[in-house]
C-alpha positions in Angstrom: 47.8 -31.4 -71.4 45.1 -33.9 -70.7 44.3 -32.5 -67.4 43.6 -29.1 -68.8 41.3 -30.6 -71.4 39.3 -32.6 -68.8 36.5 -30.2 -68.1 35.8 -29.8 -71.8 36.1 -33.6 -72.3 33.4 -34.0 -69.6 31.2 -31.5 -71.2 31.3 -33.4 -74.4 30.8 -36.6 -72.8 27.6 -35.2 -71.2 26.3 -34.3 -74.6 27.1 -37.7 -75.9 25.5 -39.4 -73.0 22.3 -37.4 -73.3 21.8 -39.0 -76.8 22.3 -42.5 -75.5 19.7 -45.0 -74.8 19.3 -44.9 -71.0 19.9 -48.6 -70.0 19.5 -47.7 -66.3 18.1 -44.7 -64.4 20.1 -41.4 -64.6 22.5 -42.8 -67.3 23.8 -39.4 -68.2 25.2 -38.9 -64.7 26.3 -42.5 -64.3 28.4 -42.2 -67.6 30.0 -38.8 -66.3 30.9 -40.4 -63.1 32.4 -43.3 -64.8 34.6 -41.1 -66.9 35.8 -39.1 -63.9 36.5 -42.4 -62.0 38.8 -43.4 -64.8 40.5 -40.1 -64.8 41.0 -40.4 -61.0 42.5 -43.9 -61.5 45.4 -42.3 -63.4 48.9 -43.8 -62.3 49.9 -40.2 -61.5 47.2 -39.8 -58.9 49.0 -39.7 -55.6 45.6 -40.0 -53.7 45.1 -43.4 -55.1 46.8 -46.2 -53.1 46.3 -48.6 -56.1 48.3 -46.2 -58.5 51.0 -45.8 -55.9 51.3 -49.5 -55.4 51.8 -50.1 -59.2 54.3 -47.3 -59.2 56.4 -48.6 -56.3 56.3 -52.2 -57.7 57.7 -50.9 -61.0 60.5 -49.0 -59.2 61.4 -52.0 -57.1 61.6 -54.2 -60.1 63.6 -51.8 -62.3 65.7 -49.7 -60.1 69.3 -50.6 -59.1 69.7 -47.8 -56.5 69.2 -49.1 -52.9 68.0 -45.9 -51.7 65.3 -45.6 -54.2 64.2 -49.2 -53.7 64.0 -48.8 -50.0 61.9 -45.7 -50.2 59.6 -47.5 -52.7 59.3 -50.5 -50.3 58.2 -48.2 -47.5 55.5 -46.6 -49.6 54.5 -49.8 -51.1 53.8 -51.1 -47.5 51.8 -48.0 -46.7 49.7 -48.5 -49.8 49.0 -52.1 -48.9 48.0 -51.0 -45.5 45.7 -48.4 -47.2 44.2 -51.2 -49.3 43.5 -53.5 -46.3 46.2 -56.0 -47.1 47.8 -55.7 -43.6 49.7 -59.1 -43.6 51.4 -58.2 -47.0 52.4 -54.8 -45.4 53.8 -56.6 -42.4 55.8 -58.9 -44.7 57.4 -56.0 -46.6 58.2 -54.1 -43.4 59.8 -57.1 -41.7 62.0 -57.7 -44.9 63.1 -54.1 -44.6 64.0 -54.5 -40.9 66.0 -57.6 -41.8 68.4 -55.6 -43.9 71.6 -54.5 -42.1 71.6 -51.1 -43.7 68.9 -48.5 -44.1 69.7 -45.6 -46.3 66.5 -43.9 -47.0 63.9 -44.6 -44.3 64.8 -44.3 -40.6 64.2 -47.6 -38.7 61.9 -45.9 -36.1 59.6 -44.8 -39.0 59.6 -48.5 -40.4 58.8 -49.9 -36.9 56.0 -47.4 -36.5 54.4 -48.5 -39.7 54.9 -52.2 -38.7 53.3 -51.7 -35.4 50.3 -50.0 -37.0 50.1 -52.8 -39.6 49.9 -55.4 -36.7 47.2 -53.2 -34.9 45.2 -53.0 -38.2 45.6 -56.6 -38.7 44.0 -57.3 -35.3 41.1 -54.9 -36.1 40.4 -56.7 -39.3 40.5 -60.1 -37.8 38.2 -59.0 -35.0 36.4 -55.8 -35.3 35.8 -56.1 -39.0 35.5 -59.8 -39.7 33.8 -60.6 -36.3 32.0 -57.2 -36.0 29.6 -56.7 -33.0 27.8 -53.9 -31.4 30.7 -53.0 -29.2 33.6 -53.4 -31.6 36.0 -50.5 -31.4 34.1 -48.7 -28.7 36.4 -46.7 -26.5 37.3 -47.8 -23.8 37.3 -51.1 -25.3 35.6 -53.7 -23.1 33.3 -56.8 -23.2 32.3 -57.7 -26.7 34.7 -55.3 -28.1 37.8 -57.3 -27.0 39.6 -59.4 -29.6 39.2 -63.2 -29.7 42.2 -63.4 -31.9 44.9 -61.4 -30.0 47.7 -62.0 -32.4 47.7 -58.7 -34.2 47.4 -56.5 -31.1 49.9 -58.7 -29.2 52.6 -58.1 -31.9 51.8 -54.4 -32.1 52.4 -54.2 -28.3 55.8 -55.8 -28.7 56.9 -53.1 -31.2 55.3 -50.2 -29.4 57.1 -51.4 -26.2 60.4 -51.2 -28.0 59.6 -47.8 -29.6 58.6 -46.3 -26.1 61.9 -47.8 -24.7 63.8 -45.9 -27.3 61.7 -42.8 -26.9 59.5 -42.6 -23.8 57.9 -39.4 -25.0 56.5 -40.9 -28.2 53.0 -40.1 -27.3 51.5 -41.5 -30.4 52.9 -44.9 -29.7 51.9 -44.5 -26.2 48.3 -44.0 -27.1 48.0 -46.7 -29.6 49.7 -49.2 -27.2 47.1 -48.5 -24.5 44.4 -49.2 -27.2 46.2 -52.4 -28.1 46.2 -53.5 -24.5 42.5 -52.7 -24.3 41.7 -55.1 -27.1 43.3 -58.1 -25.4 41.9 -57.5 -22.1 45.2 -56.1 -20.5 44.2 -52.6 -19.8 45.0 -51.0 -17.5 46.7 -53.8 -15.4 49.2 -55.0 -17.9 50.2 -51.5 -19.3 53.6 -50.5 -18.0 53.0 -47.8 -15.4 55.2 -45.3 -17.2 53.1 -45.6 -20.3 49.6 -45.9 -18.8 47.0 -43.4 -20.1 44.0 -43.4 -17.7 40.5 -42.9 -19.0 38.6 -40.2 -16.9 34.9 -40.3 -17.7 32.6 -37.4 -16.4 30.9 -39.0 -13.5 28.8 -36.0 -12.7 26.8 -36.1 -16.0 26.6 -39.7 -16.8 24.2 -41.1 -19.3 22.4 -44.4 -19.7 24.3 -46.3 -22.4 23.1 -46.3 -26.0 23.1 -49.5 -28.1 24.3 -49.8 -31.6 21.6 -51.9 -33.5 22.7 -51.1 -37.0 23.5 -54.7 -37.8 20.3 -56.1 -36.5 18.2 -53.8 -38.7 20.4 -53.9 -41.8 21.7 -50.4 -41.6 25.3 -51.5 -41.0 26.4 -50.5 -44.4 30.2 -50.9 -44.8 31.9 -48.3 -46.9 34.4 -45.5 -47.0 33.7 -42.0 -45.7 30.3 -40.6 -46.8 27.2 -38.7 -46.2 24.0 -39.4 -44.2 20.5 -38.0 -44.5 17.6 -39.2 -42.1 14.3 -37.8 -43.2 10.9 -38.8 -44.6 11.1 -39.1 -48.3 7.8 -40.7 -49.1 5.8 -38.5 -46.8 4.4 -41.4 -44.6 5.6 -39.7 -41.5 8.4 -42.1 -40.7 12.0 -41.2 -41.4 14.0 -43.1 -44.1 17.9 -43.2 -44.6 20.0 -42.2 -47.6 23.7 -42.8 -47.6 26.6 -42.1 -49.9 30.3 -42.6 -50.1 33.1 -40.5 -51.4 34.5 -43.3 -53.5 33.2 -43.2 -57.1 33.2 -46.9 -57.1 30.8 -47.2 -54.1 27.0 -46.7 -54.6 24.5 -44.7 -52.8 21.9 -46.4 -50.6 18.2 -45.6 -49.8 16.5 -47.5 -47.0 12.8 -47.0 -46.7 11.2 -47.2 -43.3 8.7 -50.1 -43.1 7.0 -48.6 -40.1 7.5 -51.7 -37.9 11.2 -51.5 -36.8 12.7 -52.7 -40.1 14.0 -51.1 -43.4 13.8 -52.1 -47.1 16.7 -51.5 -49.2 15.2 -49.5 -52.3 18.6 -48.4 -53.6 18.3 -49.9 -56.9 14.5 -49.4 -57.3 14.8 -45.7 -56.4 17.6 -45.2 -58.9 20.0 -44.1 -56.3 21.9 -47.3 -56.3 23.2 -46.6 -59.7 24.8 -43.3 -58.7 28.2 -43.3 -57.0 30.5 -41.0 -54.9 29.6 -38.1 -52.6 31.4 -37.3 -49.4 28.3 -35.5 -48.2 24.5 -35.2 -49.0 21.6 -33.3 -47.7 17.9 -32.9 -48.4 15.9 -30.0 -49.8 12.7 -29.2 -51.6 13.9 -27.1 -54.5 10.8 -27.2 -56.6 8.3 -26.8 -53.9 6.3 -29.9 -54.7 6.3 -31.2 -51.1 8.7 -34.1 -51.7 12.3 -33.9 -50.3 15.0 -33.9 -53.0 18.8 -34.7 -52.5 21.9 -32.7 -53.2 25.1 -34.9 -53.6 28.4 -33.2 -53.1 31.5 -34.5 -54.6 35.3 -34.1 -55.2 36.4 -32.9 -51.7 40.0 -33.4 -50.6 41.1 -34.6 -54.0 42.7 -31.5 -55.3 43.1 -31.4 -59.2 41.6 -35.0 -59.2 38.5 -33.7 -57.4 36.7 -32.1 -60.5 33.7 -34.2 -60.0 30.1 -33.1 -60.6 27.6 -32.8 -57.7 24.2 -34.0 -58.3 20.7 -32.6 -57.8 18.3 -35.5 -57.5 14.6 -34.8 -57.8 12.2 -36.8 -55.7 9.5 -38.0 -58.1 7.1 -38.8 -55.4 6.9 -42.4 -56.5 9.8 -43.8 -54.7 12.3 -42.8 -57.6 14.7 -40.1 -58.0 15.9 -38.3 -61.3 19.2 -36.6 -61.7 18.4 -33.0 -62.9 21.8 -31.5 -62.3 22.4 -30.4 -65.9 18.7 -29.5 -66.6 18.6 -27.3 -63.4 21.8 -25.4 -64.2 23.8 -26.8 -61.2 26.3 -28.8 -63.2 29.9 -27.7 -62.2 33.1 -29.4 -61.6 34.3 -27.6 -58.4 35.4 -30.0 -55.6 33.2 -29.6 -52.6 31.6 -31.4 -49.7 29.6 -28.6 -48.2 26.5 -26.5 -49.0 23.5 -24.8 -47.4 19.9 -24.4 -48.7 18.2 -21.1 -47.7 15.8 -18.6 -49.1 18.3 -15.8 -49.4 15.9 -13.3 -51.1 12.7 -14.3 -49.2 10.8 -15.0 -52.4 9.5 -18.4 -51.2 12.0 -20.6 -53.1 15.0 -22.3 -51.8 18.5 -21.2 -53.1 21.7 -23.0 -52.5 25.3 -21.8 -51.6 28.0 -24.4 -52.3 31.4 -24.0 -50.7 34.3 -25.1 -53.0 37.8 -26.1 -52.2 40.7 -23.9 -53.4 44.0 -25.4 -52.1 46.9 -23.2 -51.6 48.7 -22.8 -54.9 46.1 -24.7 -56.7 43.4 -23.8 -59.2 40.9 -21.3 -58.0 37.5 -22.8 -57.4 35.1 -20.0 -56.2 32.3 -20.7 -54.0 29.0 -20.7 -55.9 25.5 -19.2 -55.1 22.6 -20.6 -57.2 19.4 -18.6 -57.0 16.2 -20.4 -57.6 14.3 -19.3 -60.8 11.0 -20.9 -59.6 10.9 -23.1 -62.8 13.3 -26.0 -61.7 16.4 -24.0 -62.8 19.0 -21.9 -61.0 21.1 -19.0 -61.9 24.6 -18.7 -60.5 25.2 -15.3 -58.9 28.0 -15.6 -56.3 30.2 -12.9 -57.8 27.3 -10.4 -58.1 26.3 -11.3 -54.5 29.9 -10.8 -53.2 30.1 -14.4 -51.8 32.4 -16.1 -54.5 34.9 -16.7 -51.8 38.1 -18.6 -52.9 39.4 -20.7 -50.0 39.8 -24.3 -48.8 36.2 -24.5 -47.6 35.1 -27.3 -45.4 31.9 -26.2 -43.9 29.2 -23.7 -44.6 26.0 -22.8 -42.6 23.3 -20.2 -42.9 21.1 -18.5 -40.3 19.8 -15.0 -39.4 22.3 -14.1 -36.6 21.2 -10.5 -36.4 17.5 -11.1 -36.5 16.8 -8.7 -39.3 14.7 -11.3 -41.4 17.5 -12.1 -43.8 19.5 -15.3 -43.9 23.3 -14.8 -43.4 26.3 -17.1 -44.2 29.2 -18.4 -42.3 32.1 -20.1 -44.0 34.7 -22.5 -42.3 38.0 -23.2 -44.0 41.1 -25.2 -43.7 43.1 -22.0 -44.4 42.4 -20.8 -40.8 40.0 -18.2 -42.1 36.5 -17.8 -40.6 34.2 -15.8 -42.9 30.8 -14.2 -41.8 28.8 -12.7 -44.6 25.8 -10.6 -43.6 22.9 -10.6 -45.9 21.9 -7.2 -47.0 19.4 -7.9 -49.8 16.8 -5.4 -50.4 13.1 -6.6 -51.0 12.8 -7.6 -54.6 16.5 -6.9 -55.3 19.4 -9.2 -56.1 21.0 -11.2 -53.3 23.8 -9.1 -51.7 26.3 -10.0 -48.9 28.8 -8.0 -46.9 31.8 -9.4 -45.0 31.3 -8.7 -41.4 33.9 -11.1 -40.0 36.2 -8.6 -38.3 33.2 -6.4 -37.1 31.6 -9.5 -35.6 34.8 -10.4 -33.7 35.4 -13.6 -35.6 38.3 -14.9 -37.7 40.9 -14.5 -34.9 42.0 -18.1 -34.5 44.5 -19.4 -37.0 43.8 -23.1 -37.0 42.0 -24.7 -39.8 38.3 -25.6 -39.2 35.8 -28.0 -40.6 32.2 -28.7 -39.5 30.2 -25.8 -38.3 26.5 -24.7 -37.6 24.4 -21.9 -36.3 22.3 -22.9 -33.3 20.8 -21.4 -30.0 22.7 -23.4 -27.4 21.6 -21.2 -24.5 18.0 -20.6 -25.5 18.3 -16.7 -25.5 16.6 -16.3 -28.8 19.8 -15.5 -30.8 21.8 -17.8 -33.0 25.2 -18.8 -31.8 28.0 -20.4 -33.8 29.9 -23.6 -33.3 33.0 -24.4 -35.4 35.1 -27.5 -35.2 38.9 -27.1 -35.5 40.7 -29.5 -37.7 44.0 -28.1 -38.7 46.8 -30.3 -37.6 50.4 -31.4 -38.3 50.9 -34.0 -35.6 49.3 -37.4 -35.4 45.8 -37.3 -33.7 47.0 -40.2 -31.4 49.7 -37.9 -30.3 47.4 -35.1 -29.4 44.9 -37.4 -27.8 47.6 -38.7 -25.5 48.8 -35.3 -24.6 45.4 -34.1 -23.6 44.7 -37.2 -21.5 48.0 -36.8 -19.8 47.3 -33.0 -19.2 50.3 -32.0 -21.4 50.1 -28.8 -23.5 48.4 -29.1 -26.9 47.7 -26.6 -29.7 44.4 -25.1 -30.8 44.3 -27.3 -33.8 41.5 -29.7 -33.4 39.6 -28.0 -30.7 35.9 -27.0 -30.6 35.2 -23.3 -30.9 31.9 -22.0 -29.5 30.8 -18.3 -30.3 28.1 -16.8 -28.2 25.8 -14.2 -29.9 26.1 -10.9 -28.0 22.9 -9.5 -29.6 24.8 -6.6 -31.1 26.1 -8.1 -34.3 29.2 -9.5 -32.5 30.2 -13.0 -31.0 32.3 -13.8 -28.0 34.4 -16.9 -27.9 33.2 -18.9 -24.9 34.8 -22.1 -25.6 37.0 -22.4 -22.5 34.3 -21.2 -20.0 31.8 -23.8 -21.4 34.2 -26.6 -21.2 34.6 -27.0 -25.1 38.3 -26.2 -25.4 38.8 -29.9 -26.0 40.5 -31.7 -28.9 38.1 -33.6 -31.2 39.3 -33.2 -34.9 35.7 -33.3 -35.9 34.7 -34.2 -39.4 31.2 -35.4 -39.3 29.0 -33.4 -36.6 25.5 -32.6 -35.8 23.3 -31.6 -32.8 20.1 -32.7 -31.1 18.4 -33.0 -27.6 19.3 -36.4 -26.2 17.8 -35.9 -22.8 14.8 -33.7 -23.8 15.8 -30.8 -21.4 15.3 -28.3 -24.3 19.1 -27.7 -24.4 20.9 -28.8 -27.7 23.7 -31.5 -27.3 26.0 -32.5 -30.0 27.9 -35.5 -31.5 31.3 -35.4 -33.3 32.6 -37.9 -35.8 36.4 -37.7 -35.3 39.6 -38.7 -37.0 41.4 -38.2 -40.3 42.8 -40.3 -43.1 45.9 -41.4 -41.1 45.6 -44.9 -39.6 47.1 -43.6 -36.5 44.0 -41.5 -35.9 42.3 -44.0 -33.6 40.4 -41.5 -31.4 36.9 -41.9 -30.2 33.9 -40.1 -31.6 32.6 -37.6 -29.0 29.2 -36.9 -27.4 28.8 -33.5 -25.5 25.8 -33.0 -23.3 24.5 -29.4 -22.8 24.3 -28.5 -19.1 21.5 -25.8 -18.8 22.9 -23.7 -21.7 25.9 -22.9 -19.5 28.5 -25.5 -20.1 29.2 -28.9 -21.9 30.2 -32.2 -20.4 31.9 -35.0 -22.6 29.6 -38.1 -21.9 31.1 -40.3 -24.6 32.3 -42.9 -22.2 29.0 -43.5 -20.3 27.0 -43.2 -23.4 29.2 -46.0 -25.0 29.2 -44.1 -28.4 33.0 -43.5 -28.7 33.7 -45.5 -31.8 37.6 -45.5 -32.5 37.1 -45.8 -36.3 36.6 -42.7 -38.6 33.4 -40.9 -38.0 31.8 -38.9 -40.7 28.2 -37.7 -41.4 26.0 -37.6 -38.4 22.3 -37.3 -37.9 20.0 -37.1 -34.8 16.4 -38.6 -35.2 13.9 -40.5 -33.2 13.9 -43.6 -35.3 11.9 -45.9 -32.9 9.3 -43.2 -32.1 9.8 -43.4 -28.4 10.2 -39.7 -27.8 14.0 -39.7 -27.5 16.5 -38.8 -30.3 18.9 -41.6 -31.6 22.1 -41.1 -33.4 23.0 -42.5 -36.8 26.7 -42.0 -38.0 28.4 -43.0 -41.2 31.8 -44.5 -40.3 34.7 -45.5 -42.6 37.8 -43.7 -43.7 39.4 -42.4 -46.9 40.8 -45.7 -48.1 39.3 -49.1 -49.0 41.4 -50.6 -46.1 39.7 -48.3 -43.8 36.1 -49.1 -44.7 33.8 -49.7 -41.6 30.2 -50.4 -40.8 27.9 -47.5 -39.9 26.3 -47.3 -36.3 22.8 -46.6 -35.2 22.9 -45.7 -31.6 19.5 -46.1 -29.8 18.8 -43.8 -27.1 17.3 -45.9 -23.9 15.8 -42.7 -22.5 17.6 -40.7 -20.0 14.7 -39.5 -17.9 11.0 -38.8 -17.9 11.3 -35.5 -19.7 8.6 -34.7 -22.3 8.8 -33.5 -26.0 7.0 -32.2 -28.9 7.8 -32.9 -32.7 6.9 -30.1 -35.0 6.6 -30.6 -38.9 6.2 -27.4 -40.8 4.8 -26.7 -44.3 5.3 -23.4 -46.1 2.8 -21.9 -48.5 4.0 -18.4 -49.3 7.5 -19.5 -47.7 9.3 -22.4 -49.2 7.4 -25.7 -48.8 10.2 -27.4 -46.7 9.9 -24.3 -44.3 13.7 -24.1 -44.1 14.6 -21.0 -42.2 11.3 -20.8 -40.3 11.8 -19.9 -36.5 10.1 -21.8 -33.7 9.6 -20.7 -30.2 8.1 -23.1 -27.6 7.2 -21.6 -24.2 6.2 -23.9 -21.3 6.5 -24.2 -17.5 8.8 -27.0 -16.1 8.9 -27.4 -12.3 7.0 -24.1 -12.0 9.4 -22.1 -14.0 8.5 -20.7 -17.3 11.1 -20.9 -20.1 11.3 -20.9 -23.9 13.2 -23.2 -26.4 14.2 -21.9 -29.8 14.7 -23.7 -33.1 15.5 -22.8 -36.7 14.2 -25.2 -39.3 17.1 -26.9 -41.1 19.1 -30.1 -41.3 21.6 -29.2 -38.5 25.3 -29.3 -39.0 27.3 -29.0 -42.1 28.3 -32.7 -42.4 25.2 -34.9 -41.8 21.5 -34.2 -42.1 18.9 -34.3 -39.4 15.2 -34.5 -40.3 13.5 -31.2 -41.1 10.9 -32.0 -38.7 12.0 -30.5 -35.4 12.2 -32.6 -32.2 12.0 -30.3 -29.2 12.5 -31.4 -25.6 10.3 -29.7 -23.0 11.7 -31.0 -19.7 9.0 -31.6 -17.1 6.2 -29.5 -18.8 2.7 -30.9 -18.5 1.5 -28.7 -21.3 2.8 -26.3 -23.7 1.6 -22.7 -23.2 2.5 -21.3 -26.5 4.1 -22.1 -29.9 5.2 -19.3 -32.1 6.1 -19.9 -35.8 7.9 -17.1 -37.7 7.6 -17.8 -41.5 10.8 -16.7 -43.5 9.2 -15.3 -46.7 6.8 -13.0 -44.9 8.1 -12.5 -41.3 4.5 -13.2 -40.2 4.3 -15.1 -36.9 1.6 -17.6 -36.0 0.7 -18.5 -32.4 -0.9 -21.6 -30.9 -1.8 -21.9 -27.3 -2.3 -24.8 -24.9 -0.7 -27.6 -27.1 -0.6 -31.0 -25.9 2.8 -32.6 -25.0 4.3 -35.7 -26.5 2.8 -35.5 -29.8 3.7 -35.2 -33.5 2.0 -32.1 -35.0 2.0 -30.4 -38.4 1.5 -26.7 -38.9 0.8 -25.3 -42.3 1.7 -21.6 -43.0 -1.5 -19.5 -42.9 -3.7 -22.3 -41.4 -4.8 -21.6 -37.7 -5.3 -25.3 -36.7 -2.8 -27.8 -35.6 -2.8 -31.4 -37.4 -1.8 -34.1 -35.0 -0.7 -37.4 -36.4 0.3 -40.7 -34.7 3.5 -42.8 -35.2 3.7 -46.3 -34.1 6.3 -46.9 -31.4 8.5 -50.0 -31.9 11.7 -51.6 -30.6 14.7 -52.4 -32.7 16.1 -55.9 -32.2 19.5 -55.6 -30.4 22.6 -57.4 -31.6 24.1 -58.5 -28.4 27.9 -58.2 -28.1 28.5 -61.9 -28.3 26.1 -62.7 -31.1 28.8 -62.9 -33.8 31.7 -64.0 -31.7 
């Protein structure tokens, strides 16, 4: 009965909290999150390892049934592993294996969990407690190798026995190869029958990136969460905001000091008092010129995920105020994905939020909040025909048919892809029509996750990328099968749809080299080599501890194909990758990558990474910051066309202003590579609210420029270039 009363209870709590003395900033939302956290800590919550541990302990102490006790012991060990108590998990599992008779849990299953517990023990002793810039970077070498080899060595012993019993246990094979890497025994000590060879792309190698997160204090250790890199105080330099899906872990705000360092302003800004949020993104909902923040909560947690998302107003003085209830955005639908756009072209940003409806569970329709121009919103999803009920994991918006209206794409774990065409008339209510089938989408049955619109081939039309995620087998099993050239399913592969300019899309994944397994959660795109073609980075994994597969970086080869350059770039972290952002944080003209690491459990917390791009060539660039006047102030939805000659050949690069992918937020300022151009012949800006195009000719290269809607002059601003100190691989060893 209590669970049905919960939403009413929270509303009552909100009313009560509003009357309280606000001891800390945003006390009303703080109280609400605290109440939800207590509810999620219920002993009945199967998503809480603490709750499962208490439950299994009670069974072990009170039951007289051997079968029941054995099952409880196994799940106790698994919960201990999830909580980061690996040695205790090992002890429980060894005691189980010492018993002569197993009634409930097959011996192989116990041995697999034991091997994994040893492997995780090695990771904690080395990669976590002795973390360095190369920790867990695949293939593991140099500073990433373990000083204390006990955990990995014991894991190898167990995996060797498992593979002796079942030579086609590809999960154990993959994890054993990883274990050998950590002790310096790969490939020479791996039994030849079980060796999985690494095969880097030698034709498209990159200069290696360097992880400097620890040296600049950005190596926040937490569970899975969101990332925004953008300028929140309007000084021209990008700041960083982070969140964690755990309601016990606080948000972080790092202000750029403009000298290669950051100041932690979490508590001073008020963000540090707020918790939770698997994903976050920036906006300017009130058109005041300061970027606000939307925090998305409740994803993956089923009925225990009825958490409130938050709209945080940037006050322009370094602080943020929670205006969720005041703005009309307070709901309790579990979500981690949203997209801001001006769907009715009235000059104000609206927001579409994708909610999670699990099969057989409570219906949580997607929501569309239309901006009322006064700091409030009106929910209109049903009237707009976009109140989709599905297990939504990614949403993105863009004008795919170039009719001047912003459309929607929805990615789901149900295996459904949904394209909603915007058919709003001028001055009328927002209306969408489902065009999925007509567009040639929705034909693959695997579940999907992160997604985005982009113009990967620079033909002026928005294409679509969707990251597959639906999986029933271990990710380690799939990774091994792909490396060994064995058959794999479509689950977890990357799907690229090319816009055919007639309202339809064509699946070009195979012909562009993207029919690869990734199991991407966090994902975003940028131009790492300034050639004008967009590359992308995927944070991979899932909650299972066996999902030790590397994050992946794909380089765009002239808009025709993609090459996996993860190994040469040295960005393939084996831990769980989540929200990704591309940004030039050292102002050297090349885009760097910040990724939020850490998994779903306390024992899977990990440090974030900031990969600094050393520069891949001598290509040039331009940074374009747009400010709307009749259009929304953040210029989200504005279209940019940059035309130049490189090596004597004229070409154009196209960008839409947004924060990139659906899990991670790039700056709204657009970084555009222009190859070997000596000057920019023409820049065209098409503004979203009016459809009016402004042109600027003969623009200088390698500059930061600001263009204001309706103003026919370009403002150029300088940013200091600096070098981040590097944490060498042996500094902490």
